[in-house]
C-alpha positions in Angstrom: 35.0 -20.8 -7.7 31.6 -22.3 -8.8 28.6 -20.2 -7.9 24.9 -20.8 -8.1 21.7 -18.4 -8.1 19.0 -18.5 -5.7 15.3 -17.5 -6.8 12.4 -17.3 -4.4 9.1 -15.7 -4.3 7.0 -15.0 -1.0 3.6 -13.3 -0.5 3.2 -11.2 2.7 -0.2 -10.0 3.9 1.3 -6.5 4.2 1.9 -3.4 2.0 4.9 -3.0 -0.1 6.0 -0.2 2.3 6.1 -2.3 5.3 7.9 -5.1 3.6 10.5 -2.6 2.1 11.0 -1.1 5.6 11.4 -4.4 7.2 14.5 -4.8 5.0 15.8 -1.2 5.0 15.2 0.2 8.4 17.8 -0.9 11.0 15.3 -1.0 13.9 12.6 -2.8 12.0 15.1 -5.3 10.7 16.6 -5.7 14.2 13.0 -6.4 15.5 12.1 -9.1 13.1 15.6 -11.0 13.1 16.3 -10.6 16.7 19.8 -9.5 15.8 21.5 -6.0 15.5 21.4 -4.3 12.0 23.0 -1.1 10.6 21.5 -0.3 7.2 22.1 2.7 5.1 19.4 4.0 2.9 21.5 5.3 0.2 23.1 3.8 -3.1 26.7 3.3 -2.3 25.8 3.0 1.5 27.0 -0.2 3.6 24.9 -2.4 5.7 25.4 -4.9 8.3 22.6 -7.5 9.6 22.4 -10.4 11.9 25.0 -9.0 14.3 27.6 -8.3 11.6 27.3 -11.9 10.0 25.9 -10.1 6.8 27.5 -7.2 5.1 27.4 -5.4 1.8 26.6 -2.2 -0.1 23.5 -0.9 -1.6 23.9 -1.0 -5.5 20.3 0.4 -6.4 17.2 1.5 -4.4 13.8 2.2 -5.6 11.8 3.1 -2.5 8.8 0.4 -2.0 9.9 -1.3 -5.4 13.4 -2.6 -5.6 16.5 -3.1 -3.6 19.6 -4.3 -5.2 22.8 -5.1 -3.0 26.1 -6.8 -3.0 25.9 -9.2 -0.1 28.2 -11.6 1.8 28.3 -13.7 4.9 31.3 -13.4 7.1 32.3 -17.0 6.6 32.4 -16.6 2.7 35.7 -16.6 0.7 37.6 -13.5 1.4 36.4 -10.6 -0.9 33.6 -12.6 -2.6 30.2 -11.1 -2.9 27.0 -12.2 -4.3 24.3 -9.8 -5.8 20.8 -9.7 -4.1 17.7 -8.4 -5.6 14.4 -7.9 -3.8 11.5 -6.7 -6.0 8.0 -5.8 -4.7 4.6 -6.2 -6.5 1.2 -5.3 -5.2 -1.0 -8.3 -5.2 -4.5 -9.0 -3.8 -4.3 -8.8 0.0 -0.6 -8.0 0.1 2.8 -7.9 -1.6 4.7 -10.5 -3.5 8.4 -10.1 -2.9 10.6 -11.8 -5.8 14.1 -12.5 -4.7 17.2 -13.5 -6.6 20.8 -14.0 -5.3 23.6 -14.7 -7.8 27.0 -15.5 -7.1 26.4 -17.8 -4.2 29.3 -20.1 -3.5 28.1 -23.6 -4.4 29.2 -25.3 -1.2 27.1 -22.7 0.8 24.1 -22.8 -1.6 21.8 -25.3 0.5 22.3 -23.2 3.7 21.9 -19.9 2.3 18.8 -21.0 0.2 17.2 -22.4 3.3 18.5 -19.5 5.3 16.4 -16.9 3.4 13.4 -19.0 4.3 14.1 -19.6 8.1 15.8 -16.2 9.0 14.0 -13.8 6.6 10.6 -14.9 5.1 9.3 -16.7 8.1 10.5 -14.2 10.6 9.2 -11.3 8.6 5.9 -12.9 8.1 5.6 -13.4 12.0 6.3 -9.7 12.4 4.4 -8.2 9.3 1.2 -10.2 9.6 
């Protein structure tokens, strides 16, 4: 299967801690997304978001600095996971989140690429700022 990599960067007018918590705290994730989330804070722990549409496993966690996860949508080819990395850096007036997702199925690339903007960054900004 042909795959592609998504790379995005977004700046939030919020502390790294708040951006990190929006992604890793089940209640805070549910608040910005408007959908149920269950997120383990442990390496090797599982998570589900957007009412179970998204699932995966935490591969590496560095509190307030970096999150690495295996990640897939429920409509993806069976057993196929991408690798998602969220990195946080303090910048003037906020936090820059640098994001990469490798292994995105080519036929889903356009929708997933736009989905991060619409269903994550835009909604997180509305909640955090």
